N, C-alpha and C positions, 0 to 999 in steps of 0.2 A: 295680506299684502298681495299685490298683483305679481304675475310673472313678468320678467323683463321684457319679453316681446309684447305683452299686452300694454305695458306702460308706454313704450315708444310708438305704439300704433294708436294711442288714444288721442282724441281732440284735446285742445289746450284747456278746456274748462271742465272740471269735474267737481262735484260737491261732496264733502266728507262730513256732513253734519250728523253728529250722534250725541245723545245726551250722556252726561257724566252721572249716571245713576248712582254710583257709589256715594256721591256727595249728598244725595237725598235721603240717605239712611239716618234714622234717628239714633242717638247715642245714649239713650237712657236705658234703664233695665238692669238686669243682674250683671255681676262681674263677668260671668261666663259669656253673656251676650256681648258685652263691651269688648272682651278679648277676641271674640269671633269677628267682630266688626273691624277691629284693628288688624286682624289677619287679612281681612278682605282688602283693606287699604294697602297693606304691604304687598299683597299679590297684584293688585291693580298697578301699583307703582313699579313693580318688577316688569310687568307687561309693557308699561309706558317706556321704560328704559330700553327694552328690547326694540320697540317700535322706533324710538328715537335713533338708535344706531342704524337700523335698516333704512329708514327714510333719509338719514344723513348720507349714507352710501349711495342711495338711488339719486339724490340730488346731484352729488358729485359726478356720477356716471352720466347722467343726462346732460350736464354742462359740458363734460369732456367730449360727448358725442355730438355736440352742437344742437341739442334739443332743448333750447331755452324755454319753449312752450311747456314741455313736460317738467322741466326743472322748476318752473314757477308753480305748477300744480302740486308737485311733490314738496316744495318748500312750504307752501301753505299748510299742507298736512303736517309737516315736521313742526311748524310753529304751533299748530293746534296740539300736537302731542306734548310739546314742551310746556304749553300753558296748562294742560291737564296735569302734568307732573308737578308743576308749581302749586296748583290747587291742592293736590294730594299731599304735598309736603306741608303746606300751610295747615291743612286739616290735621295731619299727624302731629305737628308741633303745637297745636292749639290746646294741648293738655289731654287729648283723648287717650294717648298712650299711658299717661300717668294715671288717669282714672281707671283704665283697664287693669293696671297693675295692682290697684288697691282692692 
């Protein structure tokens, strides 16, 4: 995450495209491998929750400071983080956790 000074000195357009590589992991293999992969999903989701709280705060601060240009960029990133969390939840609820427990 950027420092506050950097955010409010940035131009209005910034791209935050990054692959969600955790979703590309195969879930076959041994029980130990499946459990390890579930742990990765859990860790990734914890990181997303952290990022969601931080970007939510930054969006609010940007709006309060009258920096709607920065707020829009940060909101886009916040929306991407929420979408990633949704995908991770979907993945975890798809039965992977149950398979790992067996």
